[in-house]
MIGU-434209 format. One record per residue (C-alpha): residue number from 1; residue in three letters; x, y, z. Coordinates in pm, 1 decimal. Example, Ala and Ser with C-alpha at 12.3 -4.5 7.8 and 13.67 -1.06 7.14 Angstrom:
SITE	1	ALA	1230.0	-450.0	780.0
SITE	2	SER	1367.0	-106.0	714.0
! end
This chain:
SITE	1	MET	-1343.3	1389.3	2314.6
SITE	2	ALA	-1425.8	1409.9	2690.4
SITE	3	SER	-1210.5	1225.8	2926.0
SITE	4	THR	-1360.6	950.5	3132.3
SITE	5	VAL	-1091.6	960.7	3381.7
SITE	6	GLN	-1209.0	1104.0	3723.6
SITE	7	PRO	-1030.4	1363.2	3923.0
SITE	8	ASP	-934.8	1122.9	4202.1
SITE	9	GLN	-786.6	896.7	3943.8
SITE	10	LEU	-559.5	1181.2	3815.1
SITE	11	GLU	-449.6	1244.5	4162.3
SITE	12	GLU	-318.7	869.5	4194.7
SITE	13	VAL	-94.5	896.6	3870.3
SITE	14	SER	244.9	830.4	3995.9
SITE	15	CYS	541.0	1065.4	3903.7
SITE	16	ASP	721.1	793.2	3736.3
SITE	17	GLY	440.0	676.1	3509.7
SITE	18	SER	374.0	356.0	3683.9
SITE	19	LEU	24.3	241.2	3770.5
SITE	20	SER	-32.7	259.7	4149.2
SITE	21	ALA	-272.9	30.1	4349.4
SITE	22	ASN	-500.7	312.7	4438.7
SITE	23	GLN	-536.6	409.3	4059.2
SITE	24	LEU	-633.0	56.2	3977.2
SITE	25	GLU	-880.3	23.3	4245.9
SITE	26	SER	-1037.8	363.4	4142.1
SITE	27	LEU	-1063.0	242.4	3779.2
SITE	28	ARG	-1240.1	-79.8	3889.1
SITE	29	THR	-1488.4	107.5	4109.8
SITE	30	ASN	-1562.3	360.4	3829.2
SITE	31	PHE	-1641.8	69.8	3596.6
SITE	32	GLU	-1845.5	-134.7	3831.2
SITE	33	SER	-2049.7	169.0	3954.6
SITE	34	ASN	-2178.6	250.4	3607.7
SITE	35	SER	-2476.5	34.0	3501.4
SITE	36	GLN	-2418.7	88.3	3131.8
SITE	37	TYR	-2078.7	-53.2	3155.3
SITE	38	ARG	-2202.2	-351.5	3331.3
SITE	39	LEU	-2473.1	-413.1	3070.1
SITE	40	ALA	-2223.6	-375.3	2795.8
SITE	41	GLN	-1996.1	-632.9	2973.2
SITE	42	ASN	-2290.0	-869.6	3015.2
SITE	43	ALA	-2371.9	-861.3	2649.5
SITE	44	VAL	-2029.8	-868.6	2511.2
SITE	45	CYS	-1903.7	-1145.3	2732.5
SITE	46	LYS	-2201.5	-1365.1	2601.0
SITE	47	THR	-2197.5	-1267.9	2217.8
SITE	48	THR	-1964.1	-1106.5	1973.2
SITE	49	VAL	-1936.5	-725.4	2015.0
SITE	50	THR	-2018.4	-678.4	1637.8
SITE	51	ASP	-2374.9	-835.1	1707.7
SITE	52	VAL	-2421.5	-625.2	2003.8
SITE	53	ALA	-2320.0	-308.6	1827.1
SITE	54	LEU	-2503.5	-376.0	1496.1
SITE	55	ASP	-2734.5	-113.1	1400.4
SITE	56	ARG	-3052.6	-265.6	1288.9
SITE	57	ARG	-3167.3	56.3	1140.7
SITE	58	ILE	-2898.0	52.6	884.5
SITE	59	VAL	-2940.5	-317.8	803.0
SITE	60	THR	-3318.7	-259.6	744.3
SITE	61	SER	-3282.4	57.6	531.6
SITE	62	THR	-3016.7	-92.3	286.7
SITE	63	ASP	-3130.7	-310.8	18.9
SITE	64	HIS	-2961.9	-473.1	-277.4
SITE	65	SER	-3132.6	-268.9	-556.8
SITE	66	PHE	-2943.4	-51.6	-798.6
SITE	67	SER	-3027.1	192.4	-1075.8
SITE	68	HIS	-2745.1	48.8	-1288.0
SITE	69	LEU	-2645.0	-318.4	-1257.7
SITE	70	LEU	-2402.2	-515.6	-1483.1
SITE	71	ASP	-2356.4	-860.7	-1328.5
SITE	72	GLU	-2542.5	-1171.4	-1442.0
SITE	73	TRP	-2277.0	-1410.3	-1343.8
SITE	74	LYS	-2154.6	-1605.2	-1048.1
SITE	75	VAL	-1878.5	-1490.6	-814.4
SITE	76	THR	-1537.8	-1659.2	-796.3
SITE	77	ASN	-1358.4	-1784.4	-496.3
SITE	78	GLN	-995.2	-1716.1	-400.1
SITE	79	LYS	-1020.3	-1950.4	-104.1
SITE	80	LYS	-737.8	-1943.4	141.3
SITE	81	SER	-499.4	-1726.5	-76.3
SITE	82	GLY	-442.1	-1360.0	-92.8
SITE	83	ARG	-514.3	-1327.8	-475.9
SITE	84	CYS	-794.1	-1073.4	-448.8
SITE	85	TRP	-618.6	-825.1	-672.3
SITE	86	MET	-565.0	-1103.8	-942.0
SITE	87	PHE	-923.0	-1246.9	-914.1
SITE	88	ALA	-1063.5	-879.7	-941.6
SITE	89	GLY	-852.5	-814.9	-1250.6
SITE	90	LEU	-945.0	-1138.2	-1409.3
SITE	91	ASN	-1315.4	-1089.7	-1315.9
SITE	92	LEU	-1298.4	-758.3	-1507.7
SITE	93	LEU	-1136.8	-903.9	-1813.9
SITE	94	ARG	-1372.1	-1210.0	-1812.9
SITE	95	VAL	-1671.7	-993.0	-1870.1
SITE	96	SER	-1559.5	-868.2	-2215.7
SITE	97	ALA	-1440.9	-1227.2	-2281.2
SITE	98	MET	-1776.0	-1381.6	-2211.0
SITE	99	LYS	-1952.2	-1114.7	-2433.4
SITE	100	ALA	-1710.7	-1186.9	-2718.3
SITE	101	MET	-1766.8	-1572.0	-2673.5
SITE	102	LYS	-2135.6	-1538.9	-2603.2
SITE	103	LEU	-2085.6	-1727.4	-2273.1
SITE	104	LYS	-2307.8	-1704.4	-1970.0
SITE	105	GLU	-2045.9	-1833.4	-1726.4
SITE	106	PHE	-1657.3	-1833.4	-1782.0
SITE	107	GLU	-1345.9	-1809.4	-1560.4
SITE	108	LEU	-984.4	-1717.1	-1668.0
SITE	109	SER	-721.9	-1935.6	-1494.6
SITE	110	GLN	-627.6	-1744.6	-1165.6
SITE	111	ASN	-378.8	-2029.1	-1116.5
SITE	112	TYR	-185.3	-1944.1	-1440.7
SITE	113	THR	-131.4	-1569.9	-1350.6
SITE	114	PHE	-46.5	-1671.0	-989.9
SITE	115	PHE	224.6	-1892.1	-1107.8
SITE	116	TRP	386.7	-1620.5	-1333.7
SITE	117	ASP	348.6	-1353.7	-1055.2
SITE	118	LYS	532.3	-1564.4	-807.4
SITE	119	PHE	800.7	-1643.2	-1051.5
SITE	120	GLU	850.2	-1287.9	-1155.3
SITE	121	ARG	833.3	-1163.1	-810.8
SITE	122	SER	1106.6	-1399.3	-708.7
SITE	123	ASN	1340.9	-1264.7	-986.5
SITE	124	TYR	1245.7	-900.0	-867.8
SITE	125	PHE	1334.2	-978.2	-527.9
SITE	126	PHE	1675.0	-1130.6	-620.7
SITE	127	GLU	1752.1	-818.9	-839.3
SITE	128	ARG	1664.0	-598.4	-535.7
SITE	129	ILE	1895.8	-799.3	-321.8
SITE	130	ILE	2181.8	-758.1	-584.2
SITE	131	GLU	2115.7	-386.3	-584.8
SITE	132	THR	2138.9	-355.9	-207.2
SITE	133	ALA	2414.1	-620.6	-150.3
SITE	134	ASP	2653.3	-330.9	-32.5
SITE	135	ARG	2414.0	-254.5	259.3
SITE	136	GLY	2399.5	-423.7	602.3
SITE	137	THR	2102.1	-655.0	687.2
SITE	138	ASP	2004.7	-383.4	957.9
SITE	139	ASP	1947.9	-132.3	676.8
SITE	140	ARG	1573.5	-64.9	678.8
SITE	141	HIS	1532.9	-116.0	305.6
SITE	142	VAL	1721.2	-462.7	320.1
SITE	143	ALA	1522.2	-551.3	639.6
SITE	144	TRP	1229.9	-484.2	455.9
SITE	145	LEU	1309.6	-698.1	155.1
SITE	146	LEU	1401.4	-987.3	365.4
SITE	147	GLU	1070.9	-944.1	580.1
SITE	148	ARG	847.3	-942.9	269.2
SITE	149	PRO	1036.5	-1132.7	-13.8
SITE	150	LEU	700.5	-1221.3	-161.9
SITE	151	ASP	328.8	-1218.0	-92.4
SITE	152	ASP	17.6	-1323.8	-244.1
SITE	153	GLY	-126.7	-966.9	-278.4
SITE	154	GLY	-61.9	-735.2	-561.7
SITE	155	GLN	-154.0	-400.2	-751.1
SITE	156	TRP	-325.3	-314.1	-1068.8
SITE	157	ASN	-9.2	-239.9	-1253.0
SITE	158	MET	152.7	-567.0	-1145.7
SITE	159	PHE	-161.1	-749.0	-1283.5
SITE	160	VAL	-127.8	-568.2	-1617.5
SITE	161	ASN	240.5	-655.6	-1613.3
SITE	162	VAL	171.1	-1038.1	-1587.9
SITE	163	VAL	-108.4	-1027.8	-1855.7
SITE	164	ARG	91.6	-812.4	-2093.2
SITE	165	LYS	404.5	-1069.1	-2071.7
SITE	166	TYR	245.0	-1404.2	-2029.3
SITE	167	GLY	-116.7	-1368.2	-2177.2
SITE	168	LEU	-408.9	-1559.2	-2025.1
SITE	169	VAL	-564.7	-1908.3	-2041.4
SITE	170	PRO	-916.2	-2034.6	-1957.0
SITE	171	GLN	-946.3	-2195.5	-1614.6
SITE	172	ALA	-967.0	-2533.9	-1774.6
SITE	173	ALA	-624.2	-2509.7	-1937.5
SITE	174	MET	-462.3	-2454.1	-1595.8
SITE	175	PRO	-711.9	-2534.4	-1307.6
SITE	176	GLU	-684.0	-2472.9	-951.8
SITE	177	THR	-465.2	-2695.5	-729.7
SITE	178	GLU	-452.4	-2737.1	-365.4
SITE	179	SER	-173.3	-2481.7	-328.6
SITE	180	SER	-327.4	-2216.3	-530.5
SITE	181	SER	-636.5	-2226.2	-326.2
SITE	182	ASN	-440.6	-2261.5	-6.3
SITE	183	SER	-107.3	-2089.0	-47.4
SITE	184	GLY	24.2	-2087.9	295.4
SITE	185	ARG	258.5	-2408.2	284.8
SITE	186	MET	391.5	-2330.8	-61.7
SITE	187	ASN	469.4	-1965.1	43.6
SITE	188	GLY	656.2	-2102.4	343.6
SITE	189	VAL	889.1	-2300.5	128.3
SITE	190	LEU	932.4	-2019.2	-127.7
SITE	191	LEU	1024.0	-1761.9	157.8
SITE	192	TYR	1283.8	-2005.5	277.0
SITE	193	LYS	1444.9	-2053.0	-60.7
SITE	194	LEU	1435.6	-1684.7	-130.0
SITE	195	ARG	1586.1	-1569.5	192.3
SITE	196	GLU	1856.1	-1848.5	141.2
SITE	197	GLY	1927.9	-1726.0	-199.9
SITE	198	ALA	1953.6	-1369.9	-63.3
SITE	199	GLN	2213.8	-1514.6	185.6
SITE	200	THR	2405.0	-1676.3	-114.4
SITE	201	LEU	2392.7	-1352.0	-333.6
SITE	202	ARG	2500.7	-1133.8	-40.1
SITE	203	ALA	2794.9	-1343.5	72.7
SITE	204	MET	2911.0	-1356.2	-297.8
SITE	205	ALA	2896.5	-988.5	-341.3
SITE	206	ALA	3105.9	-957.3	-10.7
SITE	207	GLU	3359.5	-1167.3	-155.2
SITE	208	GLY	3389.0	-941.9	-468.2
SITE	209	ALA	3157.3	-1115.3	-720.5
SITE	210	ASP	3049.2	-888.3	-1002.4
SITE	211	VAL	2694.4	-838.7	-1135.6
SITE	212	ASP	2740.2	-1095.8	-1417.8
SITE	213	GLN	2827.8	-1375.8	-1166.0
SITE	214	LEU	2561.3	-1270.0	-918.1
SITE	215	ARG	2296.6	-1299.8	-1208.0
SITE	216	ALA	2432.4	-1640.7	-1318.0
SITE	217	THR	2387.1	-1765.7	-969.7
SITE	218	LYS	2037.4	-1590.4	-950.3
SITE	219	ASN	1945.1	-1805.7	-1255.3
SITE	220	GLU	2035.0	-2124.2	-1074.7
SITE	221	LEU	1829.3	-2003.0	-791.5
SITE	222	LEU	1532.3	-1935.7	-1011.9
SITE	223	GLN	1552.3	-2284.4	-1146.9
SITE	224	VAL	1454.9	-2408.1	-796.0
SITE	225	VAL	1184.8	-2153.0	-761.9
SITE	226	PHE	1039.6	-2269.4	-1088.9
SITE	227	ARG	1060.5	-2639.7	-977.4
SITE	228	ILE	880.3	-2555.7	-654.1
SITE	229	LEU	607.1	-2358.2	-822.8
SITE	230	SER	559.1	-2633.8	-1090.9
SITE	231	ILE	512.8	-2893.5	-808.6
SITE	232	HIS	255.8	-2703.0	-630.5
SITE	233	LEU	68.5	-2519.2	-924.6
SITE	234	GLY	139.5	-2741.7	-1213.1
SITE	235	THR	343.5	-2639.5	-1519.7
SITE	236	PRO	191.7	-2338.1	-1716.0
SITE	237	PRO	80.4	-2442.9	-2072.5
SITE	238	GLU	266.2	-2298.3	-2373.7
SITE	239	SER	-39.0	-2355.1	-2593.1
SITE	240	PHE	-371.7	-2527.2	-2556.3
SITE	241	ASP	-674.3	-2628.3	-2769.4
SITE	242	TRP	-974.1	-2401.3	-2716.4
SITE	243	GLN	-1340.2	-2486.2	-2810.0
SITE	244	TRP	-1666.1	-2411.9	-2646.7
SITE	245	SER	-2038.2	-2404.2	-2686.9
SITE	246	ASP	-2203.0	-2074.5	-2647.8
SITE	247	ARG	-2518.7	-1974.1	-2456.8
SITE	248	ASP	-2715.2	-2066.1	-2773.8
SITE	249	GLN	-2553.2	-2404.4	-2782.7
SITE	250	LYS	-2368.1	-2313.2	-3091.5
SITE	251	PHE	-2022.5	-2481.7	-3107.7
SITE	252	HIS	-1697.5	-2293.2	-3173.3
SITE	253	ARG	-1352.3	-2402.7	-3225.4
SITE	254	ASP	-1029.1	-2188.6	-3214.7
SITE	255	GLY	-782.7	-2453.6	-3253.5
SITE	256	ARG	-440.6	-2445.6	-3072.3
SITE	257	LEU	-358.6	-2105.8	-2912.6
SITE	258	THR	-73.9	-1965.2	-2703.5
SITE	259	PRO	-180.3	-1765.7	-2387.1
SITE	260	GLN	-63.7	-1456.3	-2570.2
SITE	261	GLU	-283.7	-1528.8	-2866.3
SITE	262	PHE	-586.4	-1596.8	-2637.2
SITE	263	ALA	-541.0	-1283.9	-2457.2
SITE	264	GLN	-522.7	-1079.0	-2769.0
SITE	265	ARG	-820.9	-1235.0	-2914.2
SITE	266	TYR	-1057.0	-1218.0	-2610.1
SITE	267	VAL	-925.4	-928.5	-2388.3
SITE	268	THR	-1106.0	-646.8	-2559.6
SITE	269	ILE	-1046.3	-395.2	-2256.6
SITE	270	PRO	-754.9	-168.5	-2345.5
SITE	271	LEU	-531.8	-244.6	-2052.0
SITE	272	ASP	-272.8	4.8	-2155.2
SITE	273	ASP	-514.0	283.9	-2138.4
SITE	274	TYR	-601.3	218.8	-1779.0
SITE	275	VAL	-447.0	413.0	-1491.9
SITE	276	CYS	-454.9	381.6	-1090.3
SITE	277	LEU	-638.3	640.8	-914.2
SITE	278	VAL	-607.7	669.6	-533.4
SITE	279	HIS	-753.6	876.9	-261.8
SITE	280	ASP	-473.0	981.1	-23.6
SITE	281	PRO	-605.4	1253.4	194.5
SITE	282	ARG	-263.7	1298.8	399.6
SITE	283	PRO	-190.6	1678.7	365.1
SITE	284	GLU	174.1	1588.0	267.9
SITE	285	HIS	23.6	1418.1	-50.1
SITE	286	PRO	-151.4	1675.6	-261.4
SITE	287	VAL	-406.6	1568.0	-514.8
SITE	288	GLY	-309.2	1603.3	-882.1
SITE	289	ARG	17.2	1446.0	-821.1
SITE	290	THR	150.1	1104.2	-897.4
SITE	291	TYR	304.3	861.7	-675.9
SITE	292	THR	496.3	526.3	-653.9
SITE	293	VAL	618.2	290.3	-370.9
SITE	294	GLU	975.1	195.5	-358.8
SITE	295	LEU	1048.1	-174.6	-390.0
SITE	296	LEU	702.6	-238.7	-511.0
SITE	297	GLY	674.1	-447.2	-835.6
SITE	298	ASN	680.5	-803.5	-983.6
SITE	299	VAL	801.4	-799.5	-1340.3
SITE	300	GLU	1138.0	-668.7	-1379.4
SITE	301	GLY	1146.5	-419.2	-1674.6
SITE	302	GLY	769.0	-397.3	-1646.5
SITE	303	ARG	557.3	-83.3	-1577.2
SITE	304	ILE	603.1	57.4	-1220.9
SITE	305	VAL	324.0	89.2	-980.2
SITE	306	LYS	192.8	442.0	-1025.7
SITE	307	TYR	-81.2	627.3	-859.9
SITE	308	LEU	-255.3	957.5	-930.1
SITE	309	ASN	-393.3	1108.1	-618.3
SITE	310	VAL	-751.8	1242.6	-679.0
SITE	311	GLU	-1048.9	1380.6	-463.2
SITE	312	ILE	-1296.7	1106.7	-347.9
SITE	313	ASP	-1587.4	1271.0	-535.3
SITE	314	LEU	-1397.1	1250.4	-862.9
SITE	315	MET	-1314.6	884.1	-794.5
SITE	316	LYS	-1703.4	829.9	-756.9
SITE	317	GLN	-1789.6	1011.8	-1058.6
SITE	318	ILE	-1525.2	817.3	-1278.6
SITE	319	ALA	-1641.5	470.4	-1132.2
SITE	320	ALA	-2012.3	547.6	-1182.7
SITE	321	ARG	-1945.4	663.0	-1546.4
SITE	322	ALA	-1763.6	340.2	-1632.9
SITE	323	ILE	-2059.6	131.4	-1482.6
SITE	324	ILE	-2302.1	334.4	-1679.9
SITE	325	ASP	-2094.7	260.1	-1987.6
SITE	326	GLY	-2126.2	-110.0	-1921.4
SITE	327	GLU	-1796.7	-182.7	-1759.6
SITE	328	PRO	-1709.7	-294.8	-1420.2
SITE	329	VAL	-1454.0	-133.0	-1203.8
SITE	330	TRP	-1141.8	-273.0	-1040.1
SITE	331	MET	-1089.6	-121.2	-695.0
SITE	332	GLY	-903.0	-151.8	-365.9
SITE	333	ALA	-1027.1	-74.1	-20.2
SITE	334	ASP	-977.6	-143.1	360.6
SITE	335	CYS	-1255.7	-399.7	379.6
SITE	336	GLY	-1255.7	-488.8	746.6
SITE	337	PRO	-1412.4	-190.8	914.3
SITE	338	MET	-1794.0	-160.3	936.4
SITE	339	MET	-1848.9	-478.2	739.3
SITE	340	GLN	-2101.6	-751.2	816.9
SITE	341	ARG	-1988.7	-1035.5	594.7
SITE	342	ASP	-2295.1	-1258.8	625.3
SITE	343	LEU	-2511.5	-963.8	505.4
SITE	344	GLY	-2264.8	-848.0	259.1
SITE	345	LEU	-2292.2	-498.9	375.5
SITE	346	TRP	-2056.1	-201.6	431.1
SITE	347	ASP	-2181.1	126.0	607.8
SITE	348	GLU	-1971.2	375.7	800.3
SITE	349	ARG	-2215.0	362.0	1091.8
SITE	350	LEU	-2298.4	-2.7	1078.0
SITE	351	TYR	-2170.5	-88.0	1432.4
SITE	352	ASP	-2238.0	168.4	1713.6
SITE	353	TYR	-1913.6	119.4	1900.1
SITE	354	PRO	-1928.2	464.8	2076.7
SITE	355	ALA	-2263.7	341.9	2256.2
SITE	356	VAL	-2106.9	2.7	2365.7
SITE	357	TYR	-1778.6	153.0	2495.0
SITE	358	ASN	-1885.3	505.1	2585.7
SITE	359	THR	-1602.9	661.9	2379.6
SITE	360	GLU	-1563.6	827.4	2038.2
SITE	361	PHE	-1359.7	694.2	1757.0
SITE	362	SER	-1228.6	1030.7	1605.8
SITE	363	LEU	-942.7	959.7	1374.0
SITE	364	THR	-983.3	1105.6	1036.7
SITE	365	LYS	-907.2	904.9	714.4
SITE	366	ALA	-576.1	1088.2	688.9
SITE	367	GLU	-490.6	1038.5	1043.3
SITE	368	ARG	-566.5	664.2	1018.7
SITE	369	LEU	-339.2	624.1	736.2
SITE	370	THR	-58.4	821.4	909.4
SITE	371	HIS	-102.6	613.1	1244.5
SITE	372	HIS	-127.8	286.0	1069.7
SITE	373	GLN	-494.2	225.1	1153.6
SITE	374	THR	-593.9	181.2	797.4
SITE	375	ALA	-453.6	69.4	451.0
SITE	376	MET	-576.5	-109.4	133.5
SITE	377	ASN	-604.5	-464.9	194.9
SITE	378	HIS	-857.3	-609.3	-52.1
SITE	379	ALA	-928.7	-566.9	-417.8
SITE	380	MET	-1281.7	-634.4	-562.1
SITE	381	LEU	-1497.4	-526.0	-855.3
SITE	382	PHE	-1777.5	-275.3	-870.8
SITE	383	THR	-2055.6	-410.5	-1089.6
SITE	384	GLY	-2354.7	-168.9	-1002.1
SITE	385	VAL	-2422.8	165.2	-871.4
SITE	386	ASP	-2751.9	332.2	-723.7
SITE	387	LEU	-2779.8	690.3	-853.9
SITE	388	VAL	-3035.7	942.1	-728.1
SITE	389	GLU	-3116.8	1283.6	-852.2
SITE	390	GLU	-3017.3	1572.9	-602.0
SITE	391	ASN	-3026.0	1940.6	-688.2
SITE	392	GLY	-3016.9	1884.5	-1068.4
SITE	393	ARG	-2731.7	1639.5	-1059.4
SITE	394	GLN	-2697.1	1251.2	-976.9
SITE	395	ARG	-2532.5	1143.6	-675.3
SITE	396	SER	-2434.1	790.8	-594.1
SITE	397	ARG	-2607.2	625.2	-282.9
SITE	398	ARG	-2478.2	293.4	-285.5
SITE	399	TRP	-2255.3	43.1	-482.0
SITE	400	ARG	-2277.8	-316.7	-586.5
SITE	401	VAL	-1948.7	-514.7	-533.1
SITE	402	GLU	-1837.6	-846.2	-675.4
SITE	403	ASN	-1618.8	-1010.1	-411.2
SITE	404	SER	-1400.5	-1318.4	-458.9
SITE	405	TRP	-1485.1	-1502.8	-139.8
SITE	406	GLY	-1734.8	-1745.9	-279.6
SITE	407	GLU	-2106.9	-1749.3	-271.7
SITE	408	GLU	-2150.6	-1820.8	113.5
SITE	409	SER	-2117.1	-1449.1	210.0
SITE	410	GLY	-2329.3	-1151.8	108.7
SITE	411	ARG	-2602.2	-1211.2	-140.2
SITE	412	LYS	-2445.0	-1518.1	-316.7
SITE	413	GLY	-2109.5	-1336.6	-291.9
SITE	414	PHE	-2211.7	-992.8	-394.1
SITE	415	PHE	-2189.4	-721.4	-139.2
SITE	416	VAL	-2356.9	-366.2	-104.9
SITE	417	MET	-2145.8	-74.9	-15.9
SITE	418	ASN	-2316.5	241.8	113.2
SITE	419	ASP	-2186.1	560.1	-23.0
SITE	420	ASN	-2059.6	692.9	333.8
SITE	421	TRP	-1836.0	379.3	352.8
SITE	422	PHE	-1687.9	463.5	19.3
SITE	423	ASP	-1584.0	811.0	153.3
SITE	424	GLU	-1400.0	654.3	449.7
SITE	425	HIS	-1249.5	314.5	343.8
SITE	426	MET	-1223.9	323.7	-40.5
SITE	427	PHE	-872.8	396.2	-174.3
SITE	428	GLU	-819.1	303.5	-521.9
SITE	429	ILE	-990.4	235.7	-869.4
SITE	430	ALA	-828.5	148.3	-1204.4
SITE	431	ALA	-976.5	383.1	-1476.0
SITE	432	ARG	-957.7	469.8	-1835.7
SITE	433	ARG	-718.7	773.2	-1876.0
SITE	434	GLU	-972.4	933.5	-2105.1
SITE	435	HIS	-1216.8	968.2	-1822.9
SITE	436	LEU	-999.0	1217.3	-1634.5
SITE	437	PRO	-1012.8	1588.1	-1664.4
SITE	438	ALA	-736.9	1726.7	-1914.8
SITE	439	GLU	-513.2	1867.4	-1622.4
SITE	440	LEU	-509.8	1534.0	-1442.1
SITE	441	GLN	-414.9	1338.8	-1764.4
SITE	442	SER	-133.9	1583.7	-1811.2
SITE	443	ALA	-16.7	1504.0	-1442.8
SITE	444	LEU	-5.1	1129.6	-1521.9
SITE	445	ASP	307.2	1207.5	-1726.3
SITE	446	GLU	496.8	1379.9	-1449.4
SITE	447	THR	776.5	1208.6	-1267.4
SITE	448	PRO	606.4	1028.1	-948.0
SITE	449	THR	698.0	1108.9	-603.4
SITE	450	ILE	866.2	788.7	-443.9
SITE	451	LEU	712.3	678.3	-137.0
SITE	452	PRO	902.1	445.4	110.5
SITE	453	PRO	832.1	65.3	85.6
SITE	454	TRP	642.0	65.2	424.3
SITE	455	ASP	401.1	343.7	315.0
SITE	456	PRO	34.4	234.0	338.9
SITE	457	MET	-18.2	294.4	-35.8
SITE	458	GLY	179.3	-19.9	-98.6
SITE	459	SER	-4.4	-234.6	144.4
SITE	460	LEU	-242.4	-420.3	-102.5
SITE	461	ALA	60.7	-596.8	-236.4
SITE	462	HIS	127.5	-751.7	109.2
SITE	463	SER	-243.7	-838.7	188.5
SITE	464	ASN	-348.1	-1189.1	249.8
SITE	465	LEU	-729.3	-1118.0	218.4
! end
């Protein structure tokens, strides 16, 4: 990238690194003498830079048509919570449930799984506090635990852990509450009690308490957590009556079911066969290897978060195959860059920032990960793909995305993702193990490399989008 610093500015740089008055004046003169800069200033001071930089050619050349389209249902709305991963998972499972019950519209209770994830994650946090009680609070791992005791975000394996242990219920059996849809205040109370509990457990350990004594106190702390969650979210049902009329107005009655019985009956997708594929192009993380993130989990004793690193083209092929086979795809991405929310559009060149600022933005995907410029922060569902024939094989051109931000954005809540954006900002999908090449299926059984808690591959669990 060419430097925009003029020779006379270089001469004014002080030997101690401070900014001199002459250098500042030279910068001002350089800016004000350039009509392009002044024009950009006039435009951006009057309206948002995204409106100024929006490339209309991309907007007008991208439509919402797809060669393979699955969805015929309405989007859901996570509102002011970070439950995207959970909504995406439940949206995937509701597709098969709707087919099984012959329903046109149906939602599983997001509040139910939210409750149990929060409760399990509190127990997971206290267990990690007990494990690290011999370290100081300035230890980086302990500091990380205390900084992030619990978030709304999560990962595919964490979603499966909750469903496997607690089952599912229809939304009517445990509907949304003010706090499930707007989780900030509830989270604030929980964070206080978790950190207070950590102080109690660490003080007991310092005085010589053994693990049994610490866990007895942990169970008392969890009683308070359960009470807080029940006050904010309601108490999860142990069983419920389930009956419905299908799209042909035929009445059905299942009688009284437990959440586990309901999940066994209506979740036809084999969750245990699903694995997490990521695209992590950092050179120190070779493809064909598995990875996990330290201190990332929810259900104690559940399955760990485990990723298999693959090439981006293979990820596309597997996602497209699932859609062709009639199954949506759970996925995670960095949704913020190059997105126009109202239009529901992602394209890597959507905003011409180089033209506005007269500078290039040159970091590669790997460099953006390394330097904390990107990370997974939102989970959604692929429900369509547009495939075109090219050199005797099919290539993906764009993707249909079911978001969980309600119907106000995009096309009634559905977004379109151009393929170039997939390359740069897509990171993860959940896929059937059988769709992987044999050598990669074998790689899944290898012991994963452990990444530190602050690695960006764990960031989706800490997202509030």
